N, C-alpha and C positions, 0 to 999 in steps of 0.2 A: 613775780611770776615764775612759777617752776621752769626748770630747765630741762626740756624735752628732746633734747638734740640727740641725746645716745639712745633714746628707746628705739628699739627694732619691733616692727609689727611681722608676726605670722600667720597668715590666712589659710582657711581651709573651708571647703564645702562639706556637708555630710553626703558622703556617697561610696558605695562598696559594699555596704552590710556586714553581718557578722563575718569574721575572718578568723580561723582558729588554726590555721597550717603556716604561719609566716614567724620568721623570727623578727626580734625588734626592729632591725634595720631594713626590713624587705616591704614594712607597713607602707601603705599608700595613705596620706592624710585623709582623713574623712572615713576611713575604714573603722571597724567597731571590733573591740575586745569582747565587750559586753552589749548586746542589743536585746534586751528581755522585754517583751510587749511594746517594743517599739517597732513598726513595720515600714520596711522601705516604701516610700511614698512614690508612685510614678510622677507626681508633681514636683518631686525633689525633696531630699532630706529623709528624716526619719519622723514617724507620726506615730504617737501614741494609738494603741489599737482602740476599739469601740468594745462595749461590754456585751453581756448576754443578758435576754428576759426570759420568762415562760412564755412558750408559744401558746400553750393553754394551760391554766392554773390547776386542771386537774390532771392527777396522775393516771396514766395509761393503767386500766385493770390488770390486776395480777391474775394468773390463771391457778397456780398451785402455790408458789412462794414469793414471798415479797423481795428476794434476792434476784429474782429475774429482770435481766438488763432488758433494754429496748435492741432488738436485732434488726430493725429497718426503719427508716424515717426517710420517706419519699414524697417530694412534692408533686402532687397529681391532682388535675382538676380545681386548681385554686385551693386545695386543702392538703392535709398532709396525711398519707397513708402511714401507719406505723404498724410493728409487729412486736408482740412480747409474750412470751409463753405459748408459742403454738396457736395465737389466734391474731389475726388481721383486723385493725380498726381503722376507722376514717374520722377525721374531726376538723373543726374550724379553729382559726385563732380566737383566743377570749377565755372563756370561761364555760363553753357547752361541754356536753359529755362527749365521751367516744363511743362511737356506735360499731358494732361488730360487723364484719364484713365476711369472714371466713374463719371456721373454727377448726380445731382437730387436726392440726399440722403436724404434732409431733414435738417432742421436746427439742428446741433449738440447739444445733450444736456449734454454728457459726453463723455470722451476718447472712441474711437473705441477699441476693443479688436481684436486680430488676432492670426491664430494659422499657423505653416508653415508645409506642408506634401508633401509626393512623393508616389502615389499608383501606377502609371504607368511608372515610369522612367524619369517623368517631373516633376519639382519642382512648387508647386503651393501655395499659401497664401490665406487662409480664413477669411473674414473681418466681423465682427458683427457691425453694427453701432448704433443701438438700436431705428432708426428712419426709416428703409428700410430693405426690404429683406436683407439676407447675401449674400455677393458677393465673389466669388472664381475666382482668377485671375492667370493665367499662367506666363510662362516665355515671351511668345510673347504678354503680357497685353490683351489678349483675357478674358472676364468676363462671368462667370456664374451667371445667377440670381437664387438664390435658393429659388424658391416658387413653388414646385411641387404640392402641393395641391390646388393652387390656391388661398388660403387664409392662408397661411402659417405666422407665427408670425414675428415681426420684433425684434429678438434676440440681447441682448448687450452683450452677453458672448459665447465665443467659445472655444473649446479645441478639439485637434486630439488624440484618444486613441484607441488602438489596431484595427487600420485601420477604425475606425468609427469617424463620425465628430459629436460632442456633442455640442448643443445648450442650453443656459439657458437665463433667464432675459429677457423673453416676458413680453410685457405690459398686465397686469391682469393675468398672471401666473407665479409670481415670485418665486413659490416654484416648478417649474416643469422643469425637463430636458427631451429634446427630443433629438434622435439620429437616424442618417441615418444608412442603413444597411453597411456592410463591403465593402469599396471600392467603395460607392456610393458617388456621388457628387450633387443629386437631386432627391433623393428618401426616404420618410420616412416610407413608407410603411411596416408592417410587414412581407408580403409576400417577400420582398427584405431583411428582418434582421433589419428593422428599429424598434423603438418603443419609450417608454416615462417612465420617472421614477418620481416620487413625493417625496420630503422629507418635513419634517414639519419645516421647516424655511425659510425665504427668503435667496435666494441664492446671493452670493457676487462674488465668482470667482470659478475657475477650475483650477487645476494644476496636471499633469502627474507626477507620481514619484515612481520610482523602480516597475513598473509593475502594479500599482495602479492609479485610477483616483480619486484624493481627492476633494472634494465638500465643499468648505467653504460658511458657513452661516452666517446669522447675529449673531447667538448665539449658534451654534452647527456646528460640522465637521464630515462628512462623508467619508467613502472610498468605492469605486466601484471596485471590483475584477471581473475576468471573461475576456473572449474573444468574445463573441457574445450573441445576445438575448437568446439564450437557456441557458447560464448559467452565465450571469450578475447577481451580487448580491450585495447590497448595506447594508454596517454595519456602526454603529455609532464608530467614534473615540473619540468624547467626546460630551456631552450635556451641558456643562457649559461654553465653550470658543468659541467665534466666531471670524470673520476677520472684521476689520473696513472699508478696502478698498481694492478692487480688484488689484488696482496699486501697492500695498506693496508686490504682491506675487512673489517671484523669488526662483530659485535653486540655493543653494551656498553650497560648500564644502561638497556634500553629504546629504544636509538637504534641506527642503522648509523652506524658511523664509518669515514671514508674520506679519503685524500690528495688533495684538489683542488688546481689551481695557484697558489690563493691561501692554503692551508692546510689544517689538519685540518677538516674539516667533518663534522656529522651530519645524518641525515634522521628528523626528529622527527614521529612519527603523533600526533594528537590525538584526541579522542574524536569530534568531528566527523567524519563520513564524507567520505573522499576530500581531507581537508586535511592538506596536507603543508609543514612548514615547513622552510626550509634555512637554516643557520647556520654561520658561522665560529667555532670555539671555541678556536684558537690564537693569537689575535693577541699575548698576552703573551709567546709564544716565537717570534715571527716571524723574528726573527733566526736562530733554530736552523732553522726548517723552510727559510728560504733556502739552509741548507747541505744539504739533503736531495738526495741524487744519486738517479738511478734505474738504478745498476748493477744491483741486486737486492734489492728492497723486501720482506720479509716481517714478518708480525704474528701476535700471538695474544693472546688475553685471559686473565686469571686471574680466574676469576668469584668466588671467596670474598673477592678484594680490591679487586673493582670497578676493575679495571686493564686497561688496554690498553697493549702493548708494541708499537712499530714499529722495526723494525730496518733500518738503512740503511748498512752497512758498503761500503766499497770494495773492488773485487775484488782489488786490488793492494796493499790496506792490512794491517797486521798486527791480530792478534787483540786486542792491548794499547791498540791505538788506534781500534778499531772502535765505532761509537755507535748509540745507540737512543734513542728518546724513549719516556718512560713517561709515562702519562695515567691519572689516578684520577679518578673521578667521587664528591664527597664534598661536605659541607656545610660551607661557609666560615666559621669561626666569626667573622670580621670582619663577614661581611655578613648570614649565615643563610641564604644563597641556596645551592641546589644547583647546582654547576658542576663545571669541568674544574681540576685541579692538575696541573703538570708536573714532570719531573724529567729530568736527563740519566742514561743508563746508558752505561759505557764499560767495555770490557774483553770483549766476546763478540762473535762473529764468526758468526752464522748463516747458512746459505744458505736455508734454508727452516724452518718451524716449524709445530707444532700443539699445542692443548691439548684435555683432554677428561677424562673419568673412567675411570680403569682400577678397576674393582669399585666402591668408593665413595670413592676417592681421587681428587682432582682433580690431573691430572698433565700436565705441560709439557715437550717435548720438542723439541730443534731439530738440524738436520743442519748438519754444518760443512763448509765448504770443505776441511777436510783428509780427509774420509771418515768421520768418526765421528759417532755419534749422542750427544748429550749430553741431560742430565737437567737442567732449570732448577728452581730453588727447592730447592736441595739443598746442605746444608752451607755453610761459611764462607769458601770459598776457590773461585777460579775454576780448574777443572780443564783442563789443555791436555795437548797430547801433549808428553811428557818431563817432566812435573811438573805443579806448582800455582802459582798466584799470588795474592798477597794482594789483597783488593778495596779500592781506595784511594776512601774514601767522604770528600767535603768538603761542608760546610755554611757558607755565608757569608751573613750578613744584609745588608740594605741600611744606608748609612752614616746611622745614627740620630743626628739633631740634639736628640732629646728635647724638643721645643718650641719651642727658640730656638735657631738656628744661630748667633746672634751671641754667645752666652755659652760661656765657656771651661768644660769640664767637668773636674774633677780625679777620675779615677775611684778608688773606693775598694775595690768588692767586687763580684763578678760571682756571683749564685747561680744554679746550671743544674739544671732541673728534667728527669728523664729517667726511662726504665724500661728494664731490662735483662733481659736472658736468661742471663747468666753475667758472667764475668769481664768487665772494661773497662779499655781502654788505649788511649786517644785524648789529643789535645792540643787545649788551647783556647788561642786568639790573640785579642788585640785590636789593631785596626787603626785608627789615628786619621788624621782629616783627609784621607780619601779615599786612603789608603796613602801621603801625603805623603813625599817623599824628605828634606824639610826638617823634617820632624816627627819626634822620637825614638820609635822603633818597639819596645815591649817584646818578649821572648822568649816561648816558648810555656811553657803551665802545663799539667802533667800532669793529665788528666780520668781516673781510675782509680776503681777500686772492687771490691769482693769479689763473691763469688758471688751468685746470685738469693736473694732472701729467703725463709726458710721458714715455709710456712703449715701450722699443726696438721694432721697427717694425710697431707701431700703433699710435705713436704719431703725432698730426697734427701741422705743422709749424703755429705758430701765434694764436694757440689755447691751446697747451699743454706748460707744464713749467718743464724744466730739474731739476733733482735732487729733485724733489719734492716727500715727502712721499705720498702713497694711502691712507693713514689714517691720516690726518693732524692732530695735535693737536696744538690748540691755547694756550699759556699761557699768561694769562691776570692779571696782577697786578691790584688789587682791593682795595677799602677804605670800612671803615665803620664796624659796630660791632652791635651785637644783639643777643636775646636769640634764635632766629629761623630765617632762611633766605631762601628766595625762589630765583630761577633762572628764570628769563624771557628772550626770545629771539624773536625779531620782525623782519621779512623780508618783505620789503615791495618793493624790487627791481625788476627789469625786466629781472635778470640773470637766469640762468638755476637752478633746484632745488639743496638745500642743505639738506643732512639728517642728522640729529643729532643722535648720537650714545650714548653719555654717557659724565658724568661730573666728575671731582675732584675737590673737594672744600678743599682749604687748609686754615687752621685757627689756631689760639692761643688760648687756654682757658683762660677765666678770671675768674672773681669772680662770686659767685654764688648769686642769687638773694635773 
């Protein structure tokens, strides 16, 4: 019988997300040096992301040139409203045709903004294009052209607050907000409760949060309180931080999340009246934030996953190389504190996006540079024009010294704890001494298993495996030695997602360097 008395175990759980700002000795076990297409899972661990599919197999009609990108994809009335080339269409999921709702909106210069509201028992959506008068569309797809004054501005920003519709971003009036009276859909007159407000910065975006309207400027942020023209009041939140792009602004986990010059920030309201805290929450991935360009930023939230996705593709880049930042609000198993964990998403190139409920199902869609509308969180492959692509998912741990970087560790075994939803076909690697070229590096080890475990009364014939643990442990004998070791897992299969929960590294201590 083999002597195991000298074997030392080192156990860690997968938690902390992608971290790029620490030195080797500061990493916490479970944090990641590479976390590509693995999302931090609110149930614990890192889970391979789901794929994409066509929302509708028909391309959104082009107006003038085939290179026109989609500039709006909004879930409304259990369908999707899309805009391309100055025309708004509506369409169902599947293979039906796109139906024109409004034409002649001018050549788009940026993504349209929109806000949904219900003043009279009927759902409506108001769209600001930046190149035409705002449009209000109801569930019958009737359109109101918002130009009550006869010379109203072509706004590019819209938000609904306290039963008023607020507009900003007009050409030549970039610091001004105009609003219609309560429940008005085509009147800015003061006699009907309309008015205007001016701030001392270029307005980038607006967002309603906890009874306030936050106004994001280029280098300042303001807060509008009150309920009507008689008591609307505007106060500064900060005069030193602004927002880089309106497409980054979302509400997530009781905060507003947005991209500032120094990273992703939140505005967190507390129970104390008018107390607002500003904080940067992305320092651990600042290296990635520095890569973010402003060609075209868009974002969405996945509520059931407490997840924020910010896409920043390069206009000239390919889908395969396009990137996004995934942020998840979860409790860190190392610290016990609620915070943000991050990952990279690579392989999807949205030009605009939205998430909302279709019936009772949360649905996320994005419009592409190729003119198609895609459904996110669907299947196990990335759908693209002309075919599909496997999702290349990579996890790499920090370089683990396991308590003493001066002791050589002769690795004996790695035990992988994971959950799966089907077949698994991944690879496990050990990388010694910081991937040193002078240290022998072993090859890959297969990380495979059968179908999901059968639970009495719920197992599916041909898809479930009898007598398999619901939390499988793969015990893999390994080779090699080094003073530090990193674990790397690569899954580029077309199988359902695997969720990595943790690892145990078993080694025999050797000589001191």
